[in-house]
C-alpha positions in Angstrom: 17.8 51.6 42.7 15.4 52.3 40.2 12.4 54.2 40.8 10.2 51.8 38.9 9.3 49.6 41.3 7.0 46.5 40.6 4.2 46.1 42.7 2.9 42.7 43.8 0.1 42.8 41.2 2.3 43.2 38.3 4.8 40.5 39.6 2.4 38.3 40.3 0.8 38.8 36.8 4.5 38.2 35.0 4.9 35.3 37.2 1.8 33.6 36.0 2.0 34.8 32.8 5.4 32.9 32.4 4.0 29.6 34.1 1.1 29.2 32.1 3.6 29.6 29.0 5.8 27.0 30.0 3.1 24.8 30.6 1.5 25.5 26.9 4.6 25.0 25.5 4.9 21.8 27.5 1.6 20.9 26.6 1.9 21.8 22.9 4.9 20.1 21.7 4.4 16.7 22.1 1.2 17.4 19.5 3.6 19.1 17.1 6.6 16.6 17.1 3.4 14.0 16.6 2.1 15.7 13.7 5.7 16.7 12.2 7.7 13.4 13.1 6.3 11.5 10.2 6.9 13.7 7.4 10.7 13.8 8.9 11.2 10.1 8.9 13.3 8.5 6.1 11.5 5.9 4.3 13.7 3.0 3.6 13.2 0.0 0.9 12.8 0.2 -2.6 10.0 0.1 -4.8 9.8 -3.4 -5.5 9.6 -6.7 -3.2 11.8 -9.2 -4.7 10.1 -12.8 -4.5 11.1 -16.4 -4.7 9.7 -17.2 -8.1 11.8 -17.7 -10.8 11.5 -15.7 -13.9 12.8 -19.0 -15.7 9.5 -20.9 -14.0 6.8 -18.5 -15.5 4.7 -19.5 -18.6 2.0 -18.2 -20.4 -0.3 -19.8 -17.9 -0.9 -17.4 -14.8 0.8 -18.3 -11.6 -0.2 -17.2 -8.1 2.7 -15.5 -6.7 3.1 -14.5 -3.2 4.9 -11.7 -1.6 5.9 -10.2 2.1 6.8 -6.9 2.8 7.2 -4.8 5.9 4.6 -2.2 6.5 4.6 0.6 8.7 1.5 2.7 9.9 3.0 5.4 12.1 4.8 3.5 15.1 3.4 0.1 14.4 5.2 -2.2 11.8 4.0 -5.4 10.2 4.5 -7.6 8.3 1.7 -7.8 5.3 1.1 -11.0 2.2 0.2 -10.1 -0.6 -0.4 -12.0 -3.9 0.1 -11.6 -7.6 -1.1 -13.6 -10.8 2.1 -13.6 -12.7 2.4 -14.4 -16.5 4.6 -13.8 -19.3 3.0 -12.2 -22.7 6.0 -12.9 -24.8 9.1 -11.6 -23.2 7.0 -9.2 -20.9 6.2 -10.2 -17.6 2.5 -9.3 -16.3 1.4 -9.0 -12.7 -2.3 -8.8 -11.9 -3.5 -8.2 -8.5 -6.0 -10.7 -7.3 -8.6 -8.5 -6.0 -12.0 -8.1 -7.8 -12.9 -4.9 -8.5 -16.7 -5.8 -7.4 -16.4 -6.4 -3.7 -12.9 -7.1 -3.2 -12.8 -10.9 -2.9 -9.9 -12.8 -4.5 -10.3 -14.3 -7.8 -8.9 -17.1 -9.1 -7.6 -18.4 -12.6 -9.3 -20.9 -14.0 -11.6 -21.5 -10.8 -14.9 -21.6 -13.3 -15.0 -25.3 -14.8 -17.3 -23.5 -17.7 -14.2 -21.0 -18.6 -10.9 -22.5 -17.7 -9.2 -19.6 -19.4 -10.4 -16.6 -17.1 -9.9 -15.4 -13.9 -13.0 -16.3 -11.2 -14.4 -14.2 -8.5 -16.3 -17.3 -6.7 -18.4 -14.6 -4.7 -20.6 -13.0 -7.2 -19.3 -14.9 -10.3 -17.4 -12.0 -11.6 -15.2 -12.9 -14.1 -12.1 -11.4 -16.1 -9.9 -12.3 -19.4 -6.3 -13.1 -18.9 -5.6 -9.5 -19.7 -7.7 -8.3 -16.5 -10.3 -7.1 -18.6 -13.8 -7.3 -16.7 -15.8 -9.4 -18.8 -19.5 -7.3 -19.8 -22.7 -8.8 -18.1 -20.5 -10.1 -14.8 -20.5 -8.0 -11.4 -17.1 -6.0 -11.8 -17.5 -2.7 -13.1 -13.7 -2.6 -13.8 -10.8 -4.4 -14.9 -7.9 -5.9 -12.4 -5.4 -3.4 -11.6 -2.0 -4.6 -12.6 1.2 -4.9 -10.3 4.6 -2.9 -11.5 7.3 -6.2 -12.5 10.5 -6.9 -13.3 13.2 -9.5 -13.5 15.7 -8.7 -10.6 18.4 -11.7 -10.3 16.6 -14.1 -12.2 13.3 -13.5 -10.0 10.3 -12.1 -10.0 10.3 -8.4 -8.1 6.8 -6.9 -7.8 6.3 -3.7 -7.2 3.7 -0.9 -6.8 0.1 -1.4 -7.9 -1.4 0.8 -10.3 -4.1 1.1 -13.0 -4.6 -1.6 -15.7 -2.7 -0.6 -19.0 -3.4 -3.8 -20.8 -6.9 -3.0 -21.5 
């Protein structure tokens, strides 16, 4: 037997320290997992969302194209429906965001009878040229955003939104 005997006070101290450590680890592990888990998950899907709009039907007149994709916010998955104004400029497909840069209302093509070849925001009479450039003297302070767009199997595929490269 060893001469270094553990006193009752030391034994109680070691025991409480060990139990407290396990309890602290049990409380911290879920918090660490909650913080780190979204970083470690792989994201599925491609960069583009395929729509049901045929490229052959697209002309120089902007057409509203609706598209749906699955959005994941942490553990909550939801179906989101967005839209874009798509038209051709020569052989190039152009897709503009319908969100007004003034207050976020939805713009419409030829929504104002006085300006049939412009995008019109009905909230505060904001106007945009066909390429998304805001008309000076109207409320919007910047051009409409542009979507990345490409043809995929004869249909329009819409990608991420970006700053307007046409103006």
